[in-house]
A tleap script that builds the chain and sets N, CA, C and O, in Angstrom:
source leaprc.protein.ff14SB
mol = sequence {
  NMET ALA TYR ALA THR VAL ALA ASP VAL GLN
  ALA ARG MET VAL ARG THR LEU SER GLU ASP
  GLU GLU ALA VAL CYS ALA ASN LEU LEU ASP
  ASP ALA ALA VAL ILE ILE ASP ALA PHE ASN
  SER SER ALA SER VAL ASP ALA LYS LYS VAL
  VAL SER VAL ARG MET VAL ILE ARG SER ILE
  GLY ASP GLY GLU THR THR GLY ILE PRO MET
  GLY ALA THR GLN GLY SER MET SER GLY LEU
  SER TYR SER GLN SER TRP THR ILE GLY SER
  GLY GLY GLY ALA GLY GLU LEU TYR LEU GLY
  LYS LEU ASP LYS GLN LEU LEU GLY TYR GLY
  ASN LYS ILE GLY SER HIE SER PRO ILE GLU
  ASP LEU GLY GLY SER HIE GLU GLY ASN ASN
  SER PRO VAL CGLY
}
set mol.1.N position { 90.692 9.780 129.019 }
set mol.1.CA position { 91.548 9.060 129.860 }
set mol.1.C position { 91.791 9.676 131.190 }
set mol.1.O position { 92.507 10.675 131.115 }
set mol.2.N position { 91.428 9.387 132.287 }
set mol.2.CA position { 91.626 9.862 133.472 }
set mol.2.C position { 93.059 10.036 133.934 }
set mol.2.O position { 93.829 9.336 133.277 }
set mol.3.N position { 93.563 10.669 134.748 }
set mol.3.CA position { 94.901 11.068 135.185 }
set mol.3.C position { 94.994 10.691 136.489 }
set mol.3.O position { 96.147 10.590 136.910 }
set mol.4.N position { 94.014 10.429 137.330 }
set mol.4.CA position { 93.988 9.742 138.619 }
set mol.4.C position { 92.750 8.595 138.668 }
set mol.4.O position { 91.845 8.527 137.835 }
set mol.5.N position { 92.924 7.689 139.865 }
set mol.5.CA position { 92.112 6.893 139.703 }
set mol.5.C position { 91.121 7.016 141.059 }
set mol.5.O position { 91.368 8.023 141.723 }
set mol.6.N position { 90.259 6.335 141.479 }
set mol.6.CA position { 89.254 6.531 142.220 }
set mol.6.C position { 90.135 6.378 143.733 }
set mol.6.O position { 89.993 7.233 144.607 }
set mol.7.N position { 90.993 5.261 143.908 }
set mol.7.CA position { 92.027 5.021 144.737 }
set mol.7.C position { 92.582 6.237 145.430 }
set mol.7.O position { 92.458 6.487 146.629 }
set mol.8.N position { 93.350 7.128 144.328 }
set mol.8.CA position { 94.000 8.207 144.369 }
set mol.8.C position { 92.935 9.391 145.044 }
set mol.8.O position { 93.432 10.212 145.815 }
set mol.9.N position { 91.842 9.440 144.814 }
set mol.9.CA position { 90.726 10.287 145.388 }
set mol.9.C position { 90.828 9.807 146.814 }
set mol.9.O position { 91.391 10.457 147.695 }
set mol.10.N position { 90.202 8.530 147.010 }
set mol.10.CA position { 89.830 7.903 148.329 }
set mol.10.C position { 91.166 8.060 149.401 }
set mol.10.O position { 90.986 8.160 150.615 }
set mol.11.N position { 92.331 8.067 148.868 }
set mol.11.CA position { 93.427 8.213 149.619 }
set mol.11.C position { 93.698 9.556 150.216 }
set mol.11.O position { 94.668 9.754 150.948 }
set mol.12.N position { 92.712 10.598 149.850 }
set mol.12.CA position { 92.976 11.934 150.155 }
set mol.12.C position { 92.051 12.478 150.802 }
set mol.12.O position { 92.007 13.677 151.076 }
set mol.13.N position { 91.037 11.444 151.173 }
set mol.13.CA position { 89.682 11.802 151.963 }
set mol.13.C position { 89.457 11.272 153.123 }
set mol.13.O position { 89.757 10.106 153.382 }
set mol.14.N position { 88.840 12.165 154.042 }
set mol.14.CA position { 88.508 11.604 155.278 }
set mol.14.C position { 87.734 10.488 155.686 }
set mol.14.O position { 87.922 9.865 156.731 }
set mol.15.N position { 86.585 10.174 154.573 }
set mol.15.CA position { 85.448 9.361 154.599 }
set mol.15.C position { 85.497 8.493 153.565 }
set mol.15.O position { 85.970 8.857 152.488 }
set mol.16.N position { 85.017 7.235 153.752 }
set mol.16.CA position { 85.037 6.012 152.781 }
set mol.16.C position { 83.954 6.315 151.775 }
set mol.16.O position { 82.831 6.681 152.121 }
set mol.17.N position { 84.373 6.130 150.351 }
set mol.17.CA position { 83.331 6.572 149.608 }
set mol.17.C position { 82.256 5.422 149.372 }
set mol.17.O position { 82.783 4.311 149.327 }
set mol.18.N position { 81.030 5.424 149.229 }
set mol.18.CA position { 80.310 4.349 148.781 }
set mol.18.C position { 80.482 3.860 147.454 }
set mol.18.O position { 81.242 4.469 146.700 }
set mol.19.N position { 79.769 2.659 146.997 }
set mol.19.CA position { 79.904 2.060 145.655 }
set mol.19.C position { 79.457 3.053 144.646 }
set mol.19.O position { 80.065 3.266 143.597 }
set mol.20.N position { 78.128 3.779 145.094 }
set mol.20.CA position { 77.660 4.654 143.976 }
set mol.20.C position { 78.676 5.839 143.970 }
set mol.20.O position { 78.911 6.286 142.847 }
set mol.21.N position { 79.246 6.359 144.893 }
set mol.21.CA position { 80.107 7.412 144.978 }
set mol.21.C position { 81.485 7.081 144.504 }
set mol.21.O position { 82.311 7.992 144.563 }
set mol.22.N position { 81.856 5.929 144.048 }
set mol.22.CA position { 82.895 5.338 143.628 }
set mol.22.C position { 82.752 5.291 141.933 }
set mol.22.O position { 83.638 5.419 141.088 }
set mol.23.N position { 81.468 5.085 141.784 }
set mol.23.CA position { 81.199 5.050 140.326 }
set mol.23.C position { 81.150 6.455 139.859 }
set mol.23.O position { 81.775 6.734 138.835 }
set mol.24.N position { 80.420 7.464 140.541 }
set mol.24.CA position { 80.243 9.007 140.229 }
set mol.24.C position { 81.772 9.519 140.111 }
set mol.24.O position { 82.092 10.222 139.152 }
set mol.25.N position { 82.534 9.224 140.916 }
set mol.25.CA position { 84.071 9.609 141.043 }
set mol.25.C position { 84.801 9.191 139.789 }
set mol.25.O position { 85.562 10.031 139.309 }
set mol.26.N position { 84.704 8.184 139.269 }
set mol.26.CA position { 85.208 7.631 138.093 }
set mol.26.C position { 84.773 8.404 137.049 }
set mol.26.O position { 85.660 8.827 136.307 }
set mol.27.N position { 83.719 8.679 136.816 }
set mol.27.CA position { 83.143 9.493 135.668 }
set mol.27.C position { 83.648 11.087 135.942 }
set mol.27.O position { 84.065 11.796 135.026 }
set mol.28.N position { 83.560 11.468 137.133 }
set mol.28.CA position { 84.225 12.868 137.337 }
set mol.28.C position { 85.681 13.127 136.867 }
set mol.28.O position { 86.095 14.115 136.260 }
set mol.29.N position { 86.488 11.842 137.347 }
set mol.29.CA position { 87.744 11.998 136.889 }
set mol.29.C position { 87.919 12.043 135.292 }
set mol.29.O position { 88.842 12.722 134.843 }
set mol.30.N position { 87.270 11.511 134.622 }
set mol.30.CA position { 87.123 11.380 133.214 }
set mol.30.C position { 86.872 12.742 132.671 }
set mol.30.O position { 87.483 13.114 131.669 }
set mol.31.N position { 86.020 13.499 133.263 }
set mol.31.CA position { 85.542 14.782 133.087 }
set mol.31.C position { 86.634 15.731 133.487 }
set mol.31.O position { 86.858 16.739 132.818 }
set mol.32.N position { 87.253 15.457 134.461 }
set mol.32.CA position { 88.354 16.443 134.904 }
set mol.32.C position { 89.305 16.495 133.789 }
set mol.32.O position { 89.626 17.551 133.244 }
set mol.33.N position { 89.807 15.199 133.416 }
set mol.33.CA position { 90.608 15.022 132.547 }
set mol.33.C position { 90.667 15.835 131.111 }
set mol.33.O position { 91.677 16.216 130.520 }
set mol.34.N position { 89.223 15.994 130.707 }
set mol.34.CA position { 88.807 16.794 129.622 }
set mol.34.C position { 89.016 18.105 129.684 }
set mol.34.O position { 89.307 18.800 128.711 }
set mol.35.N position { 88.830 18.630 131.212 }
set mol.35.CA position { 89.003 20.292 131.390 }
set mol.35.C position { 90.105 20.350 131.154 }
set mol.35.O position { 90.564 20.997 130.213 }
set mol.36.N position { 91.014 19.436 132.261 }
set mol.36.CA position { 92.422 19.693 132.359 }
set mol.36.C position { 93.188 19.800 130.807 }
set mol.36.O position { 93.963 20.733 130.598 }
set mol.37.N position { 92.931 18.857 129.832 }
set mol.37.CA position { 93.369 18.841 128.583 }
set mol.37.C position { 92.949 20.117 127.681 }
set mol.37.O position { 93.674 20.535 126.778 }
set mol.38.N position { 91.835 20.633 127.981 }
set mol.38.CA position { 91.438 21.599 127.252 }
set mol.38.C position { 92.161 22.879 127.962 }
set mol.38.O position { 92.284 23.823 127.182 }
set mol.39.N position { 92.633 23.097 129.192 }
set mol.39.CA position { 93.378 23.842 129.642 }
set mol.39.C position { 94.661 24.088 129.397 }
set mol.39.O position { 95.102 25.218 129.189 }
set mol.40.N position { 95.480 22.821 129.408 }
set mol.40.CA position { 96.858 22.811 129.112 }
set mol.40.C position { 97.276 21.189 128.998 }
set mol.40.O position { 97.733 20.584 129.968 }
set mol.41.N position { 97.077 20.607 127.782 }
set mol.41.CA position { 97.391 19.364 127.609 }
set mol.41.C position { 98.669 18.735 127.769 }
set mol.41.O position { 98.891 17.542 127.974 }
set mol.42.N position { 99.666 19.891 127.623 }
set mol.42.CA position { 101.171 19.797 127.814 }
set mol.42.C position { 101.604 19.694 129.264 }
set mol.42.O position { 102.759 19.375 129.544 }
set mol.43.N position { 100.796 19.929 130.083 }
set mol.43.CA position { 101.343 20.033 131.516 }
set mol.43.C position { 101.840 18.489 132.169 }
set mol.43.O position { 101.478 17.485 131.555 }
set mol.44.N position { 102.568 18.354 133.262 }
set mol.44.CA position { 103.056 17.246 133.461 }
set mol.44.C position { 101.871 16.314 134.047 }
set mol.44.O position { 100.768 16.724 134.410 }
set mol.45.N position { 102.285 15.090 134.063 }
set mol.45.CA position { 101.508 13.870 134.419 }
set mol.45.C position { 101.014 14.230 135.891 }
set mol.45.O position { 99.890 14.398 136.362 }
set mol.46.N position { 102.417 14.286 136.481 }
set mol.46.CA position { 101.855 14.593 138.127 }
set mol.46.C position { 101.070 15.598 138.422 }
set mol.46.O position { 100.226 15.469 139.308 }
set mol.47.N position { 101.238 16.939 137.627 }
set mol.47.CA position { 100.384 17.935 138.045 }
set mol.47.C position { 98.758 17.391 137.387 }
set mol.47.O position { 97.753 17.646 138.051 }
set mol.48.N position { 98.674 16.861 136.443 }
set mol.48.CA position { 97.355 16.544 135.996 }
set mol.48.C position { 96.671 15.596 137.042 }
set mol.48.O position { 95.478 15.695 137.327 }
set mol.49.N position { 97.497 14.693 137.579 }
set mol.49.CA position { 97.111 13.951 138.626 }
set mol.49.C position { 96.467 14.519 139.798 }
set mol.49.O position { 95.369 14.144 140.210 }
set mol.50.N position { 97.289 15.579 140.413 }
set mol.50.CA position { 97.201 16.210 141.704 }
set mol.50.C position { 95.791 17.055 141.358 }
set mol.50.O position { 94.827 16.920 142.112 }
set mol.51.N position { 95.720 17.853 140.290 }
set mol.51.CA position { 94.644 18.572 140.012 }
set mol.51.C position { 93.388 17.980 139.721 }
set mol.51.O position { 92.302 18.434 140.083 }
set mol.52.N position { 93.591 16.855 138.992 }
set mol.52.CA position { 91.997 15.731 138.808 }
set mol.52.C position { 91.648 15.468 140.404 }
set mol.52.O position { 90.500 15.732 140.762 }
set mol.53.N position { 92.344 15.091 141.126 }
set mol.53.CA position { 92.098 14.728 142.401 }
set mol.53.C position { 91.480 15.875 143.268 }
set mol.53.O position { 90.519 15.672 144.011 }
set mol.54.N position { 92.074 17.062 143.132 }
set mol.54.CA position { 91.468 18.150 143.872 }
set mol.54.C position { 90.176 18.658 143.247 }
set mol.54.O position { 89.372 19.157 144.034 }
set mol.55.N position { 89.827 18.610 141.878 }
set mol.55.CA position { 88.742 18.838 141.095 }
set mol.55.C position { 87.687 18.235 141.722 }
set mol.55.O position { 86.645 18.833 141.989 }
set mol.56.N position { 87.963 16.708 142.054 }
set mol.56.CA position { 86.903 15.874 142.173 }
set mol.56.C position { 86.484 15.826 143.564 }
set mol.56.O position { 85.300 15.628 143.836 }
set mol.57.N position { 87.391 15.997 144.493 }
set mol.57.CA position { 87.293 16.145 145.885 }
set mol.57.C position { 86.252 17.478 146.295 }
set mol.57.O position { 85.360 17.515 147.143 }
set mol.58.N position { 86.717 18.512 145.378 }
set mol.58.CA position { 85.583 19.731 145.751 }
set mol.58.C position { 84.168 19.427 145.084 }
set mol.58.O position { 83.136 19.997 145.437 }
set mol.59.N position { 84.223 18.659 144.282 }
set mol.59.CA position { 82.827 18.247 143.760 }
set mol.59.C position { 81.903 17.380 144.435 }
set mol.59.O position { 80.698 17.602 144.561 }
set mol.60.N position { 82.608 16.255 144.915 }
set mol.60.CA position { 81.956 15.262 146.083 }
set mol.60.C position { 82.072 15.669 147.274 }
set mol.60.O position { 81.110 15.213 147.893 }
set mol.61.N position { 82.952 16.496 148.184 }
set mol.61.CA position { 83.021 16.484 149.429 }
set mol.61.C position { 84.370 15.665 149.688 }
set mol.61.O position { 84.772 14.636 149.145 }
set mol.62.N position { 85.028 16.579 150.852 }
set mol.62.CA position { 86.159 15.739 151.330 }
set mol.62.C position { 85.861 14.727 152.321 }
set mol.62.O position { 86.616 13.792 152.587 }
set mol.63.N position { 84.455 14.997 152.994 }
set mol.63.CA position { 84.014 14.589 154.228 }
set mol.63.C position { 84.473 15.206 155.860 }
set mol.63.O position { 84.176 14.769 156.972 }
set mol.64.N position { 85.242 16.293 155.484 }
set mol.64.CA position { 85.628 16.751 156.746 }
set mol.64.C position { 84.223 17.366 157.562 }
set mol.64.O position { 83.149 17.502 156.975 }
set mol.65.N position { 84.396 17.656 158.788 }
set mol.65.CA position { 83.118 17.805 159.423 }
set mol.65.C position { 83.084 19.682 160.114 }
set mol.65.O position { 82.517 20.199 161.077 }
set mol.66.N position { 83.893 20.149 159.154 }
set mol.66.CA position { 84.310 21.506 159.482 }
set mol.66.C position { 82.814 22.186 159.060 }
set mol.66.O position { 82.421 23.170 159.687 }
set mol.67.N position { 82.202 21.749 158.234 }
set mol.67.CA position { 80.946 22.544 157.453 }
set mol.67.C position { 81.263 23.454 156.631 }
set mol.67.O position { 80.358 24.154 156.177 }
set mol.68.N position { 82.619 23.675 156.231 }
set mol.68.CA position { 82.903 24.773 155.273 }
set mol.68.C position { 83.270 23.866 153.826 }
set mol.68.O position { 84.096 22.958 153.729 }
set mol.69.N position { 82.551 24.314 152.960 }
set mol.69.CA position { 82.666 23.879 151.876 }
set mol.69.C position { 84.273 23.748 151.057 }
set mol.69.O position { 84.846 24.778 151.412 }
set mol.70.N position { 84.881 23.247 150.476 }
set mol.70.CA position { 86.097 22.995 150.205 }
set mol.70.C position { 85.985 23.980 148.981 }
set mol.70.O position { 85.126 23.837 148.111 }
set mol.71.N position { 86.937 25.011 148.981 }
set mol.71.CA position { 87.125 25.875 147.757 }
set mol.71.C position { 86.191 27.291 147.974 }
set mol.71.O position { 85.874 28.092 147.095 }
set mol.72.N position { 85.866 27.338 149.376 }
set mol.72.CA position { 84.984 28.574 149.887 }
set mol.72.C position { 86.081 29.837 150.153 }
set mol.72.O position { 87.106 29.837 150.835 }
set mol.73.N position { 85.539 30.780 149.449 }
set mol.73.CA position { 86.634 32.003 149.940 }
set mol.73.C position { 86.039 33.064 150.880 }
set mol.73.O position { 86.630 33.985 151.444 }
set mol.74.N position { 84.693 32.719 150.923 }
set mol.74.CA position { 84.027 33.657 151.906 }
set mol.74.C position { 83.182 32.673 152.512 }
set mol.74.O position { 83.011 31.536 152.070 }
set mol.75.N position { 82.605 33.207 153.651 }
set mol.75.CA position { 81.464 32.272 154.526 }
set mol.75.C position { 81.036 33.310 155.823 }
set mol.75.O position { 81.755 34.140 156.378 }
set mol.76.N position { 79.856 33.023 156.056 }
set mol.76.CA position { 79.348 33.675 157.444 }
set mol.76.C position { 78.700 32.502 158.081 }
set mol.76.O position { 78.478 31.497 157.406 }
set mol.77.N position { 78.372 32.566 159.376 }
set mol.77.CA position { 77.534 31.747 160.110 }
set mol.77.C position { 76.937 32.533 161.050 }
set mol.77.O position { 77.456 33.581 161.433 }
set mol.78.N position { 75.648 32.027 161.553 }
set mol.78.CA position { 74.991 32.895 162.566 }
set mol.78.C position { 74.367 31.866 163.502 }
set mol.78.O position { 74.025 30.723 163.199 }
set mol.79.N position { 74.288 32.387 164.542 }
set mol.79.CA position { 73.746 31.212 165.958 }
set mol.79.C position { 72.285 31.088 165.878 }
set mol.79.O position { 71.913 30.217 165.092 }
set mol.80.N position { 71.263 31.805 166.556 }
set mol.80.CA position { 70.069 31.424 166.786 }
set mol.80.C position { 69.229 31.502 165.606 }
set mol.80.O position { 68.251 30.775 165.429 }
set mol.81.N position { 69.759 32.688 164.542 }
set mol.81.CA position { 68.880 32.618 163.186 }
set mol.81.C position { 69.094 31.779 162.186 }
set mol.81.O position { 68.528 32.008 161.117 }
set mol.82.N position { 69.907 30.695 162.314 }
set mol.82.CA position { 70.114 29.579 161.396 }
set mol.82.C position { 70.454 30.017 160.203 }
set mol.82.O position { 69.719 29.689 159.271 }
set mol.83.N position { 71.702 30.905 159.909 }
set mol.83.CA position { 71.836 31.300 158.726 }
set mol.83.C position { 73.254 31.064 158.484 }
set mol.83.O position { 74.106 31.328 159.333 }
set mol.84.N position { 73.572 30.474 157.116 }
set mol.84.CA position { 75.014 30.021 156.475 }
set mol.84.C position { 75.002 30.593 155.166 }
set mol.84.O position { 74.017 30.512 154.432 }
set mol.85.N position { 76.253 31.270 154.793 }
set mol.85.CA position { 76.725 31.954 153.483 }
set mol.85.C position { 77.703 31.678 153.293 }
set mol.85.O position { 78.558 31.845 154.162 }
set mol.86.N position { 78.091 30.986 151.744 }
set mol.86.CA position { 79.318 30.773 151.503 }
set mol.86.C position { 79.594 31.231 150.039 }
set mol.86.O position { 78.652 31.278 149.248 }
set mol.87.N position { 80.753 31.542 149.683 }
set mol.87.CA position { 81.139 32.076 148.460 }
set mol.87.C position { 82.419 31.168 147.846 }
set mol.87.O position { 83.558 31.130 148.311 }
set mol.88.N position { 81.931 30.484 146.727 }
set mol.88.CA position { 82.932 29.557 146.417 }
set mol.88.C position { 83.935 30.342 145.227 }
set mol.88.O position { 83.420 30.799 144.206 }
set mol.89.N position { 84.902 30.406 145.396 }
set mol.89.CA position { 85.998 30.974 144.533 }
set mol.89.C position { 86.215 30.332 143.488 }
set mol.89.O position { 85.704 29.223 143.337 }
set mol.90.N position { 87.176 30.999 142.360 }
set mol.90.CA position { 87.337 30.638 141.156 }
set mol.90.C position { 86.589 30.218 140.347 }
set mol.90.O position { 86.999 29.334 139.595 }
set mol.91.N position { 85.152 30.739 140.215 }
set mol.91.CA position { 84.112 30.710 139.460 }
set mol.91.C position { 83.303 29.324 139.446 }
set mol.91.O position { 82.495 29.053 138.558 }
set mol.92.N position { 83.560 28.595 140.366 }
set mol.92.CA position { 82.982 27.403 140.251 }
set mol.92.C position { 82.074 27.304 141.543 }
set mol.92.O position { 82.150 28.088 142.488 }
set mol.93.N position { 81.242 26.279 141.457 }
set mol.93.CA position { 80.134 26.133 142.555 }
set mol.93.C position { 80.113 24.837 143.075 }
set mol.93.O position { 80.628 23.824 142.601 }
set mol.94.N position { 79.411 24.985 144.181 }
set mol.94.CA position { 79.522 23.537 144.781 }
set mol.94.C position { 78.892 22.415 144.061 }
set mol.94.O position { 77.730 22.411 143.655 }
set mol.95.N position { 79.918 21.278 143.911 }
set mol.95.CA position { 79.513 20.127 143.132 }
set mol.95.C position { 79.876 20.099 141.571 }
set mol.95.O position { 79.692 19.148 140.812 }
set mol.96.N position { 80.360 21.185 141.296 }
set mol.96.CA position { 81.151 21.586 139.806 }
set mol.96.C position { 82.229 21.373 139.778 }
set mol.96.O position { 82.909 21.759 140.729 }
set mol.97.N position { 82.842 20.679 138.697 }
set mol.97.CA position { 84.202 20.859 138.568 }
set mol.97.C position { 84.843 22.076 138.045 }
set mol.97.O position { 84.327 22.689 137.110 }
set mol.98.N position { 85.822 22.417 138.538 }
set mol.98.CA position { 86.354 23.660 137.897 }
set mol.98.C position { 87.784 23.673 138.415 }
set mol.98.O position { 88.136 22.858 139.267 }
set mol.99.N position { 88.609 24.574 137.921 }
set mol.99.CA position { 89.887 24.694 138.000 }
set mol.99.C position { 90.380 25.884 138.973 }
set mol.99.O position { 90.419 27.032 138.530 }
set mol.100.N position { 90.737 25.615 140.232 }
set mol.100.CA position { 91.152 26.864 140.960 }
set mol.100.C position { 92.234 27.672 140.435 }
set mol.100.O position { 92.813 27.428 139.377 }
set mol.101.N position { 92.508 28.724 141.271 }
set mol.101.CA position { 93.928 29.137 140.820 }
set mol.101.C position { 95.172 28.582 141.185 }
set mol.101.O position { 96.157 28.973 140.558 }
set mol.102.N position { 95.319 27.720 142.107 }
set mol.102.CA position { 96.312 26.893 142.467 }
set mol.102.C position { 96.339 25.820 141.419 }
set mol.102.O position { 97.425 25.567 140.898 }
set mol.103.N position { 95.461 25.280 141.118 }
set mol.103.CA position { 95.121 24.206 140.032 }
set mol.103.C position { 96.044 24.554 138.708 }
set mol.103.O position { 96.986 23.926 138.225 }
set mol.104.N position { 95.343 25.942 138.252 }
set mol.104.CA position { 95.688 26.828 137.129 }
set mol.104.C position { 97.333 26.843 136.980 }
set mol.104.O position { 97.943 26.471 135.977 }
set mol.105.N position { 98.008 27.433 138.386 }
set mol.105.CA position { 99.444 27.267 138.296 }
set mol.105.C position { 100.146 25.971 138.278 }
set mol.105.O position { 101.259 25.887 137.757 }
set mol.106.N position { 99.538 24.915 138.838 }
set mol.106.CA position { 100.385 23.784 138.779 }
set mol.106.C position { 100.075 23.300 137.484 }
set mol.106.O position { 100.852 22.509 136.949 }
set mol.107.N position { 98.978 23.692 136.877 }
set mol.107.CA position { 98.996 23.071 135.196 }
set mol.107.C position { 99.745 23.917 134.213 }
set mol.107.O position { 99.643 23.807 132.991 }
set mol.108.N position { 100.644 24.927 134.967 }
set mol.108.CA position { 101.609 26.106 133.774 }
set mol.108.C position { 100.935 27.364 133.476 }
set mol.108.O position { 101.346 28.043 132.535 }
set mol.109.N position { 99.917 27.756 134.198 }
set mol.109.CA position { 99.463 28.891 133.803 }
set mol.109.C position { 100.019 30.164 134.985 }
set mol.109.O position { 99.969 30.137 136.215 }
set mol.110.N position { 100.496 31.140 134.139 }
set mol.110.CA position { 101.248 32.057 135.002 }
set mol.110.C position { 102.531 31.780 135.454 }
set mol.110.O position { 102.969 32.412 136.415 }
set mol.111.N position { 103.234 30.879 134.873 }
set mol.111.CA position { 104.432 30.369 135.251 }
set mol.111.C position { 105.382 30.905 134.369 }
set mol.111.O position { 106.471 30.332 134.343 }
set mol.112.N position { 105.198 31.958 133.581 }
set mol.112.CA position { 106.147 32.303 132.522 }
set mol.112.C position { 106.219 33.704 132.713 }
set mol.112.O position { 105.272 34.241 133.286 }
set mol.113.N position { 107.096 34.331 132.365 }
set mol.113.CA position { 107.538 35.814 132.314 }
set mol.113.C position { 107.294 36.520 131.248 }
set mol.113.O position { 107.758 36.068 130.201 }
set mol.114.N position { 106.575 37.709 131.190 }
set mol.114.CA position { 106.220 38.337 129.838 }
set mol.114.C position { 104.724 38.059 129.695 }
set mol.114.O position { 103.955 37.692 130.584 }
set mol.115.N position { 104.441 38.316 128.341 }
set mol.115.CA position { 103.170 38.048 128.034 }
set mol.115.C position { 103.247 37.624 126.502 }
set mol.115.O position { 104.309 37.558 125.883 }
set mol.116.N position { 101.814 37.304 125.886 }
set mol.116.CA position { 101.955 36.435 124.659 }
set mol.116.C position { 100.430 37.208 124.042 }
set mol.116.O position { 99.385 37.140 124.689 }
set mol.117.N position { 100.533 37.928 122.699 }
set mol.117.CA position { 99.556 38.411 122.262 }
set mol.117.C position { 98.946 37.409 120.997 }
set mol.117.O position { 99.566 37.080 119.985 }
set mol.118.N position { 97.834 37.108 121.293 }
set mol.118.CA position { 96.895 35.998 120.206 }
set mol.118.C position { 97.226 36.609 118.717 }
set mol.118.O position { 97.293 35.820 117.774 }
set mol.119.N position { 97.388 37.720 118.549 }
set mol.119.CA position { 97.849 38.344 117.218 }
set mol.119.C position { 99.196 37.547 116.813 }
set mol.119.O position { 99.353 37.153 115.657 }
set mol.120.N position { 100.026 37.361 117.682 }
set mol.120.CA position { 101.375 37.037 117.076 }
set mol.120.C position { 101.340 35.458 116.541 }
set mol.120.O position { 102.301 34.960 115.954 }
set mol.121.N position { 100.184 34.785 116.802 }
set mol.121.CA position { 99.849 33.497 116.249 }
set mol.121.C position { 99.441 33.368 114.902 }
set mol.121.O position { 99.435 32.332 114.237 }
set mol.122.N position { 99.020 34.768 114.472 }
set mol.122.CA position { 98.256 34.732 113.071 }
set mol.122.C position { 99.182 34.422 111.841 }
set mol.122.O position { 98.742 33.931 110.801 }
set mol.123.N position { 100.567 34.763 112.054 }
set mol.123.CA position { 101.426 34.516 110.839 }
set mol.123.C position { 101.205 35.857 110.030 }
set mol.123.O position { 100.520 36.864 110.210 }
set mol.124.N position { 102.185 35.376 108.955 }
set mol.124.CA position { 102.000 36.237 108.014 }
set mol.124.C position { 102.707 37.635 108.317 }
set mol.124.O position { 102.996 37.863 109.491 }
set mol.125.N position { 103.014 38.611 107.315 }
set mol.125.CA position { 103.884 39.718 107.547 }
set mol.125.C position { 102.963 41.100 107.089 }
set mol.125.O position { 102.386 41.208 106.007 }
set mol.126.N position { 102.972 41.829 107.869 }
set mol.126.CA position { 102.450 43.160 107.888 }
set mol.126.C position { 102.916 43.961 106.704 }
set mol.126.O position { 102.136 44.661 106.057 }
set mol.127.N position { 104.434 43.832 106.376 }
set mol.127.CA position { 105.334 44.558 105.650 }
set mol.127.C position { 104.704 44.407 104.133 }
set mol.127.O position { 104.271 43.352 103.670 }
set mol.128.N position { 104.742 45.722 103.434 }
set mol.128.CA position { 104.601 45.831 102.217 }
set mol.128.C position { 103.043 46.090 101.918 }
set mol.128.O position { 102.688 46.486 100.807 }
set mol.129.N position { 101.959 45.804 103.147 }
set mol.129.CA position { 100.738 46.286 102.429 }
set mol.129.C position { 100.448 47.651 103.036 }
set mol.129.O position { 101.251 48.130 103.836 }
set mol.130.N position { 99.434 48.243 102.723 }
set mol.130.CA position { 98.950 49.488 103.240 }
set mol.130.C position { 98.381 49.810 104.410 }
set mol.130.O position { 98.038 50.965 104.660 }
set mol.131.N position { 98.202 48.647 105.380 }
set mol.131.CA position { 97.909 48.894 106.700 }
set mol.131.C position { 98.626 49.519 107.704 }
set mol.131.O position { 99.850 49.428 107.797 }
set mol.132.N position { 97.812 50.248 108.583 }
set mol.132.CA position { 98.492 51.080 109.498 }
set mol.132.C position { 98.869 50.344 110.435 }
set mol.132.O position { 99.583 50.945 111.238 }
set mol.133.N position { 98.594 48.762 110.784 }
set mol.133.CA position { 99.180 47.956 111.513 }
set mol.133.C position { 100.766 47.371 110.838 }
set mol.133.O position { 100.955 47.220 109.631 }
set mol.134.N position { 101.519 47.174 111.623 }
set mol.134.CA position { 102.757 46.865 111.020 }
set mol.134.C position { 104.081 47.282 110.772 }
set mol.134.O position { 104.842 46.565 110.123 }
savepdb mol mol.pdb
quit
């Protein structure tokens, strides 16, 4: 189940999507929902919608004419040597669906004070056993 529609994506883009791109966009929105739910299924519906749109626009391109890929954290250009180089942040690649740092914050990651150890979820008590832990 997608959290955003093709119209939501189109409303945030500079260019108009073709029919083929609309079909791809719908599929990417479904994929984005799976990624979002795997990260934090209890995030707000509004956050899931915003993050879905951001993920899909990063994947298909927003249509701006700057020549700088959305999500790029570093870049370089040259003149007559015709060289370009870009680094995409947050572990994603061009055309790939990924959660950026802001996306993760919108979904609730890093909004809590303190930390949590996965060992706390194991349950049970260590009292009474001869283990050095506990």
